[in-house]
C-alpha positions in Angstrom: 0.2 0.0 0.3 2.8 2.4 0.6 4.4 1.9 -2.4 1.1 2.1 -4.5 1.0 6.0 -2.5 4.7 6.4 -3.5 4.3 5.9 -6.9 0.9 8.2 -6.9 2.9 10.8 -4.8 6.2 10.6 -7.3 3.8 10.8 -10.8 1.9 13.6 -8.7 5.1 15.3 -8.5 6.5 14.9 -11.9 3.0 16.4 -13.2 3.1 19.8 -11.1 7.0 20.2 -12.1 6.4 19.0 -16.0 3.2 20.8 -16.6 4.5 24.2 -16.9 7.0 23.3 -20.1 3.8 22.6 -21.3 1.3 25.5 -20.3 -0.7 27.1 -23.2 1.1 29.7 -24.5 -1.6 32.4 -26.1 0.4 32.4 -29.3 -1.5 28.5 -29.0 -4.7 30.0 -29.3 -4.3 33.0 -31.5 -2.9 30.7 -34.2 -5.7 28.0 -33.8 -8.5 30.7 -33.9 -6.9 33.0 -36.5 -7.9 36.0 -34.3 -5.6 38.4 -32.9 -8.3 40.3 -30.3 -6.6 43.9 -29.3 -8.0 46.1 -26.6 -7.8 49.5 -26.8 -9.6 52.9 -26.2 -10.9 54.4 -29.2 -11.2 57.7 -28.3 -7.5 58.8 -28.0 -6.5 60.1 -31.2 -4.1 60.1 -33.0 -3.6 56.4 -31.7 -7.1 54.9 -31.6 -10.0 57.1 -32.5 -13.2 57.2 -34.7 -12.9 58.7 -38.3 -15.5 60.7 -39.6 -17.1 58.2 -41.0 -17.0 55.9 -37.4 -14.5 53.8 -38.6 -11.6 52.9 -35.7 -8.5 54.2 -36.8 -5.2 55.9 -35.8 -1.3 54.7 -35.3 -1.5 52.1 -32.4 -4.2 50.4 -34.8 -2.2 50.2 -37.7 0.4 49.0 -35.4 -2.4 46.1 -34.0 -3.9 45.9 -37.7 0.4 45.2 -39.0 1.5 42.9 -36.7 -2.2 40.2 -36.2 -1.2 39.9 -40.2 2.6 38.9 -38.8 0.3 36.7 -36.5 -1.3 35.1 -39.1 -4.3 36.1 -37.8 -7.4 38.8 -38.4 -7.2 41.6 -36.2 -10.3 41.6 -33.4 -10.2 45.6 -31.7 -12.3 45.3 -28.4 -12.9 48.9 -27.4 -13.2 50.0 -23.4 -12.3 52.6 -21.3 -8.8 53.6 -19.8 -9.6 52.9 -16.3 -10.3 49.4 -16.7 -8.7 48.6 -20.2 -5.1 46.8 -18.9 -7.6 44.8 -16.0 -9.7 43.5 -19.2 -6.2 41.3 -19.4 -6.9 39.8 -16.0 -10.3 38.4 -17.4 -8.8 37.0 -21.0 -11.1 39.4 -22.9 -8.2 40.2 -24.9 -4.8 39.2 -25.5 -2.7 42.4 -25.6 -3.6 45.9 -24.7 -2.2 48.1 -28.3 -3.1 52.0 -26.8 0.5 54.0 -26.2 0.9 51.9 -22.8 3.8 53.5 -20.9 6.5 51.3 -20.4 6.5 51.5 -16.5 8.8 49.2 -13.5 5.0 48.5 -11.5 3.2 47.7 -14.7 6.1 45.0 -15.3 5.8 43.4 -12.4 2.7 42.0 -13.5 2.6 42.0 -16.8 4.7 41.4 -20.0 5.7 44.1 -22.6 6.6 43.8 -26.5 9.7 45.8 -27.2 9.2 49.7 -26.9 7.3 51.0 -30.7 7.1 54.5 -29.6 8.9 57.0 -27.6 8.0 60.3 -26.4 10.4 63.3 -25.6 10.0 66.3 -23.7 10.6 68.8 -26.5 11.3 72.8 -25.7 8.3 74.5 -28.9 9.0 78.3 -29.4 7.2 80.6 -32.3 9.1 80.0 -35.6 10.8 83.9 -35.2 12.7 83.1 -32.0 16.1 83.1 -32.3 16.2 83.9 -28.4 15.4 80.6 -27.2 17.8 77.6 -28.3 17.8 75.3 -25.4 16.5 74.2 -21.9 18.9 76.8 -20.5 17.4 79.6 -22.1 14.2 79.3 -20.7 15.3 81.0 -17.1 13.2 84.0 -16.3 10.7 83.2 -20.0 6.8 82.4 -19.5 6.1 78.7 -20.5 2.5 77.4 -20.9 2.1 73.9 -18.6 -0.2 72.1 -16.4 1.0 73.0 -13.4 0.9 69.2 -12.2 2.7 67.6 -15.6 5.8 66.3 -15.9 6.7 68.5 -18.6 6.1 72.0 -16.1 8.5 70.4 -14.1 10.7 69.7 -16.3 10.0 74.2 -17.3 10.3 74.8 -13.8 13.7 72.8 -13.1 15.0 75.0 -16.3 13.8 78.5 -14.3 11.3 79.0 -16.6 7.7 80.9 -15.2 5.4 78.7 -15.6 1.8 79.8 -17.2 -0.8 77.4 -16.0 -3.2 75.7 -18.7 -5.1 73.1 -18.9 -3.2 70.8 -21.9 -1.2 70.5 -24.8 -3.5 73.0 -27.3 -4.3 75.5 -24.7 -0.4 75.8 -24.5 0.0 76.4 -28.3 -3.0 79.2 -28.6 -0.4 81.1 -25.9 2.4 80.5 -28.0 0.7 81.6 -31.3 -0.9 84.4 -29.6 2.6 85.4 -28.3 0.8 85.5 -24.8 4.2 83.3 -23.4 7.9 82.6 -25.0 7.8 78.4 -24.8 5.9 75.5 -24.1 7.8 72.2 -22.4 5.4 69.8 -24.2 4.8 66.1 -25.6 6.5 65.9 -28.7 4.4 63.3 -30.4 1.6 65.5 -29.5 3.7 68.4 -31.3 4.5 66.5 -34.1 1.1 65.6 -34.7 -0.2 68.9 -34.4 2.0 70.5 -36.9 1.2 67.2 -39.2 -2.4 68.7 -39.2 -1.1 72.6 -38.9 1.7 73.0 -41.2 1.4 76.8 -41.2 1.2 77.0 -37.3 4.4 79.1 -36.5 5.9 76.9 -34.2 9.2 75.1 -34.2 10.9 72.5 -31.6 14.2 73.8 -30.7 15.1 71.1 -28.3 14.7 67.5 -27.2 15.0 66.6 -23.2 17.3 63.6 -23.5 18.6 63.2 -20.0 18.8 59.5 -18.9 14.9 58.5 -17.9 13.2 61.5 -19.5 11.9 59.7 -22.3 8.5 58.1 -22.7 8.6 54.2 -24.5 5.3 52.7 -25.0 5.0 48.7 -26.1 2.2 46.0 -26.2 1.0 45.1 -22.9 0.0 41.5 -22.1 -0.4 38.3 -20.3 2.5 36.6 -18.7 3.8 33.2 -19.5 3.0 33.6 -23.0 7.1 34.2 -23.9 6.5 32.7 -27.4 3.8 34.9 -28.1 6.0 38.0 -26.4 8.5 36.5 -29.4 6.0 36.6 -32.2 5.0 40.0 -31.6 8.4 41.3 -31.3 9.4 39.6 -34.6 6.7 41.4 -36.4 7.9 44.5 -34.9 10.8 44.1 -36.3 10.4 43.3 -39.6 7.9 45.9 -40.0 10.5 48.3 -39.4 12.8 46.5 -41.8 10.3 46.4 -44.6 9.2 50.2 -44.2 5.7 49.0 -42.6 6.2 50.9 -39.3 8.1 54.2 -40.6 4.9 54.6 -43.3 2.3 54.4 -40.7 4.7 56.3 -38.8 4.8 59.0 -41.2 1.4 58.9 -41.4 0.6 60.0 -38.4 3.3 62.2 -37.3 4.8 63.2 -39.9 8.5 61.8 -37.7 9.8 58.4 -37.2 8.0 57.9 -33.7 10.5 55.4 -32.2 14.0 57.3 -31.8 
């Protein structure tokens, strides 16, 4: 009887030890179903939004569609509000979230990321005619339009600027264009999108804050435990850069390569 119990115990231990090696990877489900489920907001232009015809579009939507193609699957976009978007991964509502999700240590503790597919930097923006401000060091004593609680406002203040409070990027640009402030320190991606739509706006970037830790990288967010899916997505992203697909999408929405 004891020998039978020992045999059963050994078999159970072997099953517990071996089973993780054969645990299902999310890539298996995607391959078998032919569907790549993507969580996204659908309300955050230019990344994920609805055009005038009501069609879901945007930078992240096109990136997700291109990844799905390289996985041999059709993209299925599942929209949700930001507050609960990431939590949708926990209940298997979708396979990944593609919604310009910043890569943070807190999120990496619970989820996996792909390699970064977009990078943002604090940019120093001034009027096109401004020749006095050429670097962040020139901000001392100047007026910079920024949200008081934003990281960009903190950067401007650290360089000695007088921060003029605004509600967001558009208001900051309005004050700058009207000449009521000297500059704004703001998100480079927001500027690229703005100037793509408003090429006649007389504003320019004169410097980027390239200090370590100043940039904000975003990646495809997924559940832990699917290393083959992560590898396949990274391979898809690398392939998109190699064949020019990524650059084409980036130019369409920002007029720039926004990974570097």
